[in-house]
C-alpha positions in Angstrom: 4.8 8.4 12.9 1.1 8.1 13.6 -1.5 10.7 12.7 -4.6 10.7 14.4 -7.1 10.8 11.8 -10.9 9.0 11.9 -10.9 9.3 7.9 -8.8 9.9 4.6 -9.2 13.7 4.4 -8.7 14.6 7.7 -5.3 12.2 7.5 -4.2 14.5 4.3 -4.8 17.7 5.8 -2.4 17.0 8.4 0.0 16.1 6.6 2.9 19.1 5.9 2.1 21.2 3.2 4.6 20.0 0.6 3.4 16.1 1.2 -0.3 16.7 0.8 -0.5 17.0 -3.2 1.5 13.9 -3.6 0.0 12.1 -1.4 -3.3 12.6 -3.0 -2.3 11.4 -5.9 -0.8 8.3 -4.5 -4.2 7.5 -2.9 -5.9 8.6 -6.2 -3.8 6.1 -8.1 -4.6 3.4 -5.6 -8.0 3.8 -5.5 -8.5 4.2 -9.3 -5.9 0.7 -10.1 -7.4 -0.8 -6.9 -9.1 -4.5 -7.4 -12.7 -5.1 -7.3 -13.3 -6.6 -3.5 -10.6 -4.4 -1.5 -11.5 -1.9 0.7 -10.1 1.7 2.1 -10.3 2.4 5.6 -8.2 3.9 8.3 -5.3 1.3 9.3 -2.7 1.3 11.5 -2.9 5.0 11.8 -2.6 5.3 8.0 -4.6 4.9 4.8 -5.4 0.9 4.5 -6.3 -1.0 1.5 -7.8 -4.6 3.0 -10.0 -7.3 2.5 -12.9 -6.9 4.8 -14.5 -9.5 6.9 -17.6 -10.0 4.4 -15.1 -11.5 1.9 -12.4 -12.8 4.2 -14.3 -13.9 7.5 -10.9 -15.1 8.8 -9.7 -11.8 9.1 -5.7 -11.1 10.2 -3.8 -13.3 12.1 -2.3 -11.3 14.1 -5.5 -10.0 15.0 -8.7 -11.6 13.7 -11.1 -8.7 14.5 -9.4 -7.0 11.7 -9.7 -7.2 8.3 -6.6 -8.9 5.8 -4.7 -6.3 5.4 -2.9 -5.8 1.8 -1.8 -2.0 1.6 -0.9 0.8 3.7 -0.1 4.3 2.6 1.5 6.6 5.1 3.6 9.4 6.4 6.9 8.7 8.0 9.4 11.2 9.2 11.9 11.2 5.7 9.1 10.0 3.3 5.9 8.7 2.1 5.5 5.0 2.7 3.7 2.2 0.5 3.4 -0.8 2.4 2.5 -3.7 -0.4 1.5 -6.9 1.2 2.5 -8.5 -2.4 5.8 -7.8 -2.7 6.4 -9.8 0.4 4.5 -12.7 0.0 5.1 -12.7 -3.8 8.5 -13.3 -5.0 7.8 -12.6 -8.8 6.1 -9.6 -7.9 8.9 -8.3 -5.8 11.3 -9.4 -8.6 9.2 -7.4 -11.4 8.7 -4.2 -9.3 12.8 -4.2 -9.1 13.4 -4.6 -12.8 10.6 -1.9 -13.8 11.3 0.8 -11.1 14.8 1.9 -12.8 12.7 2.2 -16.1 9.8 5.1 -13.8 12.4 6.7 -11.7 15.8 8.3 -11.5 16.5 7.6 -7.9 17.6 4.2 -6.2 15.1 2.2 -4.9 14.6 2.5 -1.3 12.7 -0.3 0.2 12.0 -2.7 3.1 10.6 -6.3 2.9 7.2 -4.9 2.0 7.8 -1.0 2.0 8.4 1.3 -0.8 9.9 4.5 0.6 9.3 7.5 -1.5 11.6 10.5 -0.2 11.2 12.5 -3.1 7.7 14.1 -4.0 9.5 15.5 -7.5 10.0 11.5 -8.6 7.0 9.3 -7.4 6.6 6.6 -10.1 2.6 6.9 -10.1 2.2 4.8 -13.4 4.7 2.1 -12.2 2.4 1.8 -8.5 -0.6 2.0 -10.7 0.8 -1.3 -12.3 1.4 -2.7 -9.1 -2.1 -2.2 -7.6 -3.4 -4.0 -10.7 -1.3 -6.9 -10.1 -3.1 -8.8 -7.6 -6.8 -9.4 -7.5 -8.5 -10.3 -3.9 -8.3 -13.8 -5.0 -5.0 -14.0 -5.5 -3.9 -11.9 -2.4 -6.3 -14.6 -0.2 -4.7 -17.4 -1.9 -0.8 -16.2 -1.5 -1.6 -15.2 2.4 -3.0 -18.7 3.2 0.1 -20.0 1.6 3.0 -17.4 3.0 1.4 -15.7 5.4 -0.9 -17.5 7.8 0.8 -20.2 9.7 
């Protein structure tokens, strides 16, 4: 579900009313815990947290005009989605997250390769997401990207 927006506030204002506060809290959790060097931008019709070209000139291998993506936060039909590429690229981070999730949520973990689906707005594990965001520095992400994803 793509929302046409020019900035994060515009994006949030176009969400269903019941999702605006949880989405804003997720955004703030990311911003409060995002390691230095990442930047927030609109990306792929969602909020994106990227390594800018100034830091990683090679950019994203699929389209080098784009900065290196790390996290996206979006609204989907049935959930809020947190796309965290570190979970996809780093098995130890994925294992840690899967182990910790039941300690922070009453719900079963629902995720894809990099997507954490948050279906119940009253049971979003903000503290766990904060820890996840802090786990990977820009330098660590670039190294993981080059080792595992970029071909």
